[in-house]
N, C-alpha and C positions, 0 to 999 in steps of 0.2 A: 504494500500500500504506500503510495507517495506520502511524504510528510513535508511540512513547510514551517518556515520561521519568518516572522515579520519584524522589521526594524524601521526606525526613523534614522535615515542616514545623513541627511543634510537639512538645514533650515535657511531659507532666504528671507530677507527683510523686504519691506515694501519699496525700498530704494534700490533693490537689486543686489544688495551685498549679502554674502554668505556669512552666517555667524555660527559659532559652535553650538552643538546640541546642548552643552552644559549651560550656555548663556540663555537658550530658549527655556530651559528648566528654571533658571534664575528669574526670568521674566514672568514665569507662571503660565507660559503658553503650553508647556508639556509637563505632565505629572508622571515621572518615570515609575512610580510604584516601587515594587521591590524586585523587579526582574533582574536576573543575573545573566552574565555573558556565558552562554552555553558553548561547549567545545565542538569542533568539527564542522563549523559553518563558514569558515573563512571571514569572520566578522572583523571590521575595522574597530579600533579601540574606542572611537568616538560614537559608534552607533548605539542608539537606545533600543533595547530589545522590547518589542511589544509582546511577543510570545509566539508559541506554536499555533498554527492554524489547524483547521479540520478540513481535510480533503473530502468533499461530499460525494454522494452517489452520482449526482449529475456530472461531477468532474471525472469520475471513473468512466462514465458512459462517453463523455466528450473525448477523453483520452483514447478510448477504444476506437471511436470514429476517426480521430486524427491519425492514429497509427495504421488504420486500414485505408487511409486516403479517401475517405468519403467526401464527395463534392457538395457544395463548394467548400474547400478546406478552410477558408477564412472563418466559417461558422463554428469550427471545432478547434481553434487555437486561442490561447489567452491573448486578448487584445484590449480589454476594458477593465475598469475597476469602479467600485461604488463604495460609499460610506453611509453610515447611519447612526442612529441613537439607540438602537436596540440593546438590551442587556441580557436577554435569555441566552443560555449556553448554546453553542453551535451543536447541531445534530446532523448526522450523515444524511438524513432525509430532508434537510432544508432545501427549499427551491427558490429562496429569495432572501434578501436582508430583512430583518424584522421591522425596522423603521427607517427606510431609506431617506436620505436628504437629497433634494434637488441641487445639482451642481450647475456650473455655468453652461454646460452642454446638455443638461437633462439629468436623469437618474444615474447614467453611466458616462464615464469619461475615458478617452483613449489612454492607454499606458504610454510611458515615455520610451522604454527600451527593454530589450531582453538581452542578457549576455550569459555566458556559460563559464562558471567558476571552476568546474572540473567536468569529467565525463558524465557525472550523474547529478550535478547540481546546476540549476538555472536560477538566475536572479532577474526578477521583473521589477523595474523601477517605475514609479508613478508619482505625480506631483499634485497636491491640493493647491491650486492657484490662489492668488490674493483675493479673487472674487468668489471663491468656493466655500460653502458651508459656514459662512460667518455668523457668529452668534450661537453656534452649537458646540456642545461638548461631544466630540466624536467618540463613540464607544464600540462601533463595529465596522469592519471592512470586508469587502468581498472581491474576488477576482472573477471575471466573467469572460465567456467566449465571445467571438464576433457575432454569434447568433443570439447572444443575450442570456445563455445558460450560466447559472452560478456554478463555479468550479470549486472554490475554496472559500471559507468564511472564518473570520477571527473576531471574537468578542474580546475587547481590550481590557487588559489589566492596567494599561497606560492610558491616560486621558490626554486628548488634544483639545484645548480650549481655543477653538479657531476664531480668529478675527482677521481683519484686512491688513494687519501690520506684518504678517509673516506667511510664508508658504513652505510647509514641510514637504520634503522629498522622502518617500518611503521606499524600502526595498523588501520584496517578498521572495524568499528563496524557497525553491521546491527541490527536494531530493528524491530521486527514484531508487 
């Protein structure tokens, strides 16, 4: 079964400058909780660990379709993310975020990039822009396929108190 880990890897301010994740914690934008740096994920020292995700039944089905080359392939690869305010624990049977927040592009927003840290680990990067989710305390995140199926969900131990002063860049690693 694939497993995943979500982190906050960078924070950009409203004037386009990158600040340390520790400074974002000091400003009260991110509450890191009590997460520890787990071994074996190639984490940078500055990354704030949000925690492990749950790979959902939908994600397993989408993975099966992608590996089989089902067309159109875009519908079966990770290409979008969403966030919300839900607090119920993730379950493998989840088919959506519990309480999604509308972002600048709708309920889902395109991811920034995918890279490969090793033969079995991919990293998906995505950014909550300055105009996204302001006034919310973000408590859940999800990865979605191009076809809109939720693949993985994380209910956060770490809070993001989102406002227009900053833009967190998150990394979601999936290990096969």
